[in-house]
Backbone bond lengths (Angstrom), bond angles and torsions (degrees), N, CA, C in turn:
res aa  C-N    CA-C-N  psi(-1)  N-CA   C-N-CA  omega(-1)  CA-C   N-CA-C  phi
1 M - - - 1.445 - - 1.511 111.01 -
2 G 1.320 118.55 -9.36 1.443 120.76 -176.06 1.513 113.78 -59.61
3 V 1.341 118.02 -46.21 1.455 121.10 -175.86 1.524 111.26 -70.28
4 I 1.323 118.11 -48.21 1.467 119.74 -179.75 1.523 109.92 -65.47
5 K 1.314 116.89 -38.30 1.457 120.26 178.60 1.522 109.91 -63.88
6 S 1.315 117.24 -41.91 1.459 121.77 179.00 1.526 110.74 -64.05
7 S 1.327 117.55 -44.56 1.460 121.08 179.74 1.520 111.04 -66.77
8 A 1.316 116.96 -41.74 1.462 120.16 177.28 1.521 110.03 -63.60
9 S 1.318 116.99 -40.97 1.466 120.60 177.35 1.522 110.78 -63.04
10 G 1.342 116.64 -38.52 1.457 120.47 177.01 1.516 111.50 -62.79
11 A 1.327 116.16 -41.96 1.460 120.74 178.67 1.521 110.79 -65.85
12 V 1.327 116.56 -43.32 1.465 120.62 177.82 1.527 109.91 -61.93
13 G 1.330 116.63 -44.36 1.459 120.43 178.79 1.518 112.02 -60.84
14 S 1.317 116.80 -40.48 1.465 120.96 179.67 1.523 111.82 -67.47
15 C 1.319 116.98 -30.31 1.466 121.05 -177.51 1.526 113.33 -98.53
16 A 1.314 117.90 -2.75 1.468 120.90 -172.00 1.525 113.10 -54.92
17 G 1.304 118.50 -40.55 1.463 120.13 -178.99 1.515 113.72 -98.08
18 E 1.310 116.16 6.23 1.470 121.36 -175.80 1.522 110.40 -96.39
19 D 1.334 117.06 140.08 1.460 119.39 176.87 1.531 112.55 -117.31
20 D 1.334 116.90 2.27 1.459 120.34 179.50 1.529 109.50 -90.23
21 W 1.321 115.83 122.06 1.461 122.35 -174.75 1.515 111.83 -63.91
22 V 1.317 118.48 -43.74 1.467 121.24 -178.30 1.528 110.52 -65.97
23 A 1.328 117.31 -42.58 1.467 120.55 178.96 1.524 111.00 -60.45
24 C 1.314 116.75 -40.85 1.465 119.42 -179.40 1.529 111.05 -70.99
25 M 1.329 118.29 -41.24 1.469 119.74 177.15 1.532 110.55 -59.86
26 A 1.318 116.72 -41.76 1.467 120.65 179.43 1.524 110.56 -63.53
27 T 1.314 117.17 -42.32 1.464 121.77 -179.42 1.522 111.25 -66.03
28 V 1.317 116.89 -45.55 1.466 121.14 179.12 1.531 110.06 -61.43
29 S 1.321 117.37 -45.95 1.470 120.84 178.91 1.515 111.13 -56.79
30 C 1.320 116.77 -45.77 1.459 121.66 -178.94 1.525 111.60 -65.68
31 E 1.332 116.67 -48.03 1.465 121.08 -178.97 1.529 111.17 -57.28
32 L 1.321 116.38 -47.24 1.461 120.22 -177.83 1.522 111.63 -69.35
33 H 1.310 116.72 -45.60 1.465 120.64 -174.88 1.525 111.97 -60.55
34 H 1.310 116.66 -39.78 1.461 119.84 -176.03 1.525 113.41 -87.02
35 A 1.316 117.05 -5.50 1.463 120.25 179.88 1.534 112.85 -90.21
36 F 1.334 117.44 -17.47 1.455 120.53 -172.57 1.522 111.01 -132.16
37 E 1.313 116.62 120.77 1.468 120.97 179.35 1.526 112.32 -64.40
38 Y 1.316 117.20 -27.49 1.460 119.98 -176.15 1.528 113.27 -88.61
39 F 1.335 118.64 1.57 1.464 121.93 173.06 1.529 107.17 -90.10
40 N 1.336 118.43 115.10 1.462 118.76 177.14 1.517 112.56 -102.49
41 W 1.328 117.95 -11.78 1.470 122.14 175.03 1.521 106.47 -149.80
42 S 1.309 116.10 126.70 1.466 121.71 -177.06 1.514 107.86 -138.33
43 G 1.309 116.78 116.79 1.458 117.01 179.76 1.507 113.93 -179.90
44 F 1.309 112.79 -173.01 1.455 121.73 -174.05 1.525 111.78 -115.64
45 Y 1.319 114.40 145.50 1.448 122.54 163.89 1.517 105.61 -114.28
46 R 1.330 116.30 123.33 1.465 122.34 -176.53 1.526 110.46 -85.98
47 A 1.317 115.84 139.68 1.464 120.63 174.44 1.530 107.35 -80.60
48 V 1.338 116.60 113.82 1.465 120.47 -177.76 1.522 112.25 -105.78
49 S 1.318 116.60 -8.73 1.457 122.02 175.33 1.524 106.82 -158.65
50 S 1.314 115.63 -173.63 1.470 119.48 -178.43 1.523 112.90 -76.79
51 D 1.337 116.95 -2.49 1.464 118.47 -178.84 1.530 114.26 -147.75
52 M 1.356 118.04 17.90 1.459 119.62 -176.93 1.532 111.37 -142.81
53 L 1.345 113.66 134.57 1.467 122.12 172.22 1.526 108.29 -106.75
54 V 1.332 116.65 142.75 1.463 122.57 175.90 1.519 107.30 -127.18
55 I 1.316 115.79 139.82 1.456 121.11 -176.80 1.527 111.00 -55.10
56 G 1.325 114.24 139.18 1.453 121.96 176.39 1.514 109.18 -119.02
57 P 1.308 117.60 -159.17 1.464 120.14 178.51 1.527 111.50 -59.48
58 Y 1.342 115.33 138.42 1.457 120.18 -179.59 1.513 110.18 -156.41
59 Q 1.321 115.14 168.42 1.459 124.28 173.53 1.517 106.55 -127.34
60 G 1.323 117.06 135.19 1.462 121.82 179.02 1.506 110.88 128.84
61 T 1.327 115.42 -164.45 1.458 120.81 -179.88 1.525 110.31 -74.17
62 H 1.319 116.61 177.48 1.464 120.31 179.93 1.519 110.97 -54.84
63 G 1.318 115.29 142.76 1.456 121.04 174.74 1.519 109.40 -111.21
64 C 1.298 116.22 172.91 1.459 120.41 172.90 1.529 107.56 -66.80
65 L 1.319 117.90 142.37 1.457 120.20 -178.00 1.523 112.63 -78.65
66 R 1.321 116.71 -40.52 1.466 121.97 -179.53 1.527 109.22 -135.11
67 I 1.318 114.91 140.04 1.464 120.39 177.52 1.527 108.08 -134.66
68 P 1.323 117.92 117.77 1.459 120.04 174.67 1.534 110.38 -68.98
69 F 1.312 116.54 149.81 1.467 120.71 177.69 1.526 111.01 -58.33
70 S 1.307 118.16 -21.28 1.469 122.37 -176.85 1.519 113.63 -83.12
71 R 1.358 118.28 -1.62 1.460 119.75 -174.36 1.514 112.15 -129.19
72 G 1.314 114.93 142.92 1.454 122.11 168.65 1.518 116.33 70.69
73 V 1.324 114.06 -177.36 1.463 122.41 -178.39 1.523 110.15 -68.71
74 C 1.338 116.53 -44.87 1.469 119.81 179.45 1.525 111.02 -63.24
75 G 1.334 116.34 -42.14 1.458 120.07 177.91 1.516 112.14 -61.83
76 A 1.337 116.63 -39.62 1.472 120.49 178.57 1.522 110.98 -64.24
77 A 1.334 117.21 -41.41 1.480 120.07 178.50 1.525 110.17 -64.33
78 A 1.334 116.43 -40.87 1.468 120.29 179.19 1.521 111.07 -65.97
79 R 1.307 116.62 -45.30 1.467 122.60 -176.11 1.529 112.12 -66.14
80 T 1.339 116.41 -43.40 1.469 120.68 -174.42 1.529 113.11 -93.31
81 R 1.341 116.23 -14.84 1.477 122.43 -175.04 1.533 110.57 60.08
82 Q 1.350 115.53 30.39 1.466 121.63 178.91 1.521 109.83 -128.05
83 T 1.331 115.02 147.32 1.457 121.09 177.46 1.517 110.39 -60.03
84 Q 1.321 115.28 137.75 1.457 122.43 174.56 1.529 107.13 -109.10
85 F 1.310 116.70 112.61 1.466 124.27 -178.81 1.522 106.67 -107.29
86 V 1.337 117.29 109.63 1.461 121.08 -170.20 1.531 110.33 -124.85
87 P 1.332 118.22 97.54 1.468 121.30 -179.90 1.531 113.60 -67.81
88 D 1.353 116.82 -25.89 1.464 121.73 -179.63 1.522 108.00 -138.87
89 V 1.332 116.46 102.32 1.467 120.03 -176.25 1.526 112.55 -62.91
90 H 1.319 117.30 -24.49 1.466 120.23 -179.07 1.523 112.11 -70.90
91 S 1.316 116.93 -16.81 1.463 120.13 178.29 1.537 111.98 -97.64
92 F 1.331 117.47 0.65 1.461 120.89 179.54 1.532 108.50 -89.27
93 P 1.333 117.39 117.59 1.465 119.83 -179.00 1.535 110.79 -60.19
94 G 1.316 116.06 126.44 1.455 120.73 177.26 1.519 114.98 81.30
95 H 1.333 117.26 13.78 1.471 119.68 179.00 1.525 110.01 -56.15
96 I 1.324 116.80 136.09 1.457 122.74 176.85 1.522 107.04 -99.16
97 A 1.310 116.88 121.55 1.467 121.36 -178.76 1.527 110.12 -89.09
98 C 1.334 116.71 78.14 1.465 119.79 175.68 1.523 109.33 -64.05
99 A 1.329 116.34 -34.72 1.467 122.52 173.75 1.528 106.62 -129.53
100 S 1.316 116.76 123.47 1.466 120.09 -176.68 1.523 112.59 -66.41
101 S 1.320 118.02 -18.12 1.464 121.32 -178.49 1.533 113.35 -80.28
102 T 1.330 117.67 -15.32 1.462 120.92 -176.53 1.525 110.74 -64.67
103 Q 1.337 114.89 131.25 1.464 121.49 179.70 1.530 112.82 -113.64
104 S 1.328 116.91 -32.62 1.465 120.92 -179.97 1.521 108.78 -142.76
105 E 1.335 114.45 161.20 1.462 119.06 -170.65 1.527 109.64 -157.58
106 V 1.319 115.00 147.48 1.457 121.17 168.91 1.525 106.86 -134.70
107 V 1.332 115.55 130.68 1.461 121.48 -178.34 1.525 108.03 -127.66
108 V 1.334 115.02 125.99 1.461 121.10 -175.64 1.528 109.16 -119.77
109 P 1.331 118.09 126.31 1.463 119.61 177.66 1.535 111.40 -73.59
110 V 1.319 114.99 146.41 1.467 122.22 172.93 1.526 105.24 -107.28
111 V 1.339 115.27 106.36 1.462 122.00 -171.16 1.525 109.86 -115.21
112 K 1.340 115.53 134.08 1.469 122.05 176.72 1.535 108.85 -73.40
113 P 1.340 117.08 160.40 1.477 120.09 -179.20 1.532 114.19 -52.54
114 G 1.318 119.29 -34.11 1.461 121.78 179.75 1.517 113.99 -82.13
115 G 1.342 117.47 0.43 1.454 121.44 177.71 1.517 114.78 100.05
116 G 1.334 117.50 -6.17 1.467 120.17 178.13 1.525 111.18 -69.60
117 L 1.304 116.08 143.42 1.458 121.73 -178.47 1.527 110.23 -91.44
118 L 1.337 116.20 124.68 1.465 121.42 173.78 1.528 110.71 -86.82
119 A 1.344 115.68 -46.03 1.461 121.17 -173.14 1.518 108.51 -170.33
120 V 1.328 115.29 178.01 1.455 121.58 166.01 1.521 107.12 -124.73
121 L 1.326 115.87 142.59 1.458 122.43 173.85 1.520 106.41 -96.33
122 D 1.328 116.04 119.76 1.464 122.51 -175.58 1.526 108.49 -111.91
123 I 1.325 116.56 123.31 1.463 122.45 176.99 1.524 107.34 -122.25
124 D 1.340 115.95 122.87 1.462 121.90 -179.24 1.523 110.05 -116.63
125 S 1.331 114.87 153.26 1.461 121.06 176.12 1.522 110.33 -136.38
126 D 1.321 115.76 146.83 1.461 121.70 174.28 1.525 111.49 -80.64
127 H 1.328 116.70 -2.43 1.469 122.01 -179.47 1.528 109.38 -103.16
128 P 1.332 117.53 137.63 1.469 119.19 175.14 1.529 110.23 -68.14
129 A 1.313 115.77 144.47 1.478 122.70 177.07 1.528 111.55 48.32
130 A 1.329 116.64 44.90 1.465 121.25 -175.38 1.528 113.38 -75.69
131 F 1.318 117.25 -23.65 1.457 120.82 -171.75 1.525 112.00 -100.38
132 T 1.318 114.58 150.31 1.463 121.53 -179.85 1.528 110.20 -113.11
133 A 1.303 115.61 169.55 1.460 120.52 174.39 1.530 110.21 -61.42
134 A 1.324 116.83 -33.59 1.472 120.48 177.62 1.528 110.81 -66.22
135 D 1.339 117.35 -38.82 1.463 120.54 174.96 1.530 109.63 -59.68
136 Q 1.321 115.91 -48.50 1.459 120.75 -179.44 1.526 110.52 -58.23
137 E 1.325 116.68 -47.05 1.467 120.38 -178.66 1.531 111.21 -61.26
138 G 1.325 116.98 -44.26 1.465 120.02 179.74 1.517 112.08 -64.07
139 L 1.330 117.19 -41.59 1.459 120.71 178.77 1.528 111.46 -68.25
140 E 1.322 116.87 -36.66 1.468 119.73 177.28 1.522 111.24 -65.75
141 R 1.315 117.57 -39.10 1.472 119.77 176.63 1.523 110.76 -63.19
142 L 1.324 116.20 -44.45 1.457 121.30 178.68 1.528 110.47 -59.92
143 C 1.322 116.96 -47.88 1.465 120.49 -178.96 1.524 111.85 -67.87
144 G 1.325 117.15 -31.44 1.463 120.37 173.90 1.513 110.91 -62.91
145 W 1.318 116.97 -42.45 1.465 121.29 177.44 1.528 110.31 -64.56
146 L 1.339 116.78 -44.88 1.466 120.02 179.47 1.528 110.80 -60.13
147 G 1.318 117.11 -41.89 1.458 121.18 -179.49 1.515 113.67 -68.07
148 S 1.317 117.05 -25.56 1.465 120.54 -176.84 1.525 113.59 -81.51
149 R 1.314 117.67 -11.18 1.463 122.25 -176.56 1.518 112.40 -87.14
150 E 1.325 114.67 155.68 1.469 121.38 170.76 1.518 106.91 -93.19
151 W 1.319 117.98 117.08 1.458 122.08 -175.44 1.521 110.94 -111.78
152 R 1.319 114.61 137.50 1.458 121.07 170.67 1.521 106.38 -78.46
153 G 1.312 117.33 132.27 1.455 120.59 179.16 1.516 114.68 86.38
154 A 1.324 117.14 6.99 1.478 119.32 179.53 1.516 110.45 -97.31
């Protein structure tokens, strides 16, 4: 957990005095993406309605532009407000292949104190079973902090 915790702490430190939601999402995406060789896509999908995610700041290849809550790993995280830890995306029913090279994925919802969804943080890897429980825990802590803040533009 040392590396993910350090990167998450770096992202939190970079955003500590910032109140702009887009600026912080961009910073978090960059910090995480460049800290881990096995992350091939790191970014956010913003909740723009009660049933639709739209791509936000990210690092990596092209992502899907819109994802309904009813589809894929990101949609499941948005719909259930629970982390989706997927060691093999090919075994996830309804997986959306935004990048055909993706083998594993972890998606963490960013939820406000009242339960409203701000976004999901989506981390993909070209390696099967690339993520650990420590990765999940570190990302959940980061997303918990993001959800607890008052953001301008969110």
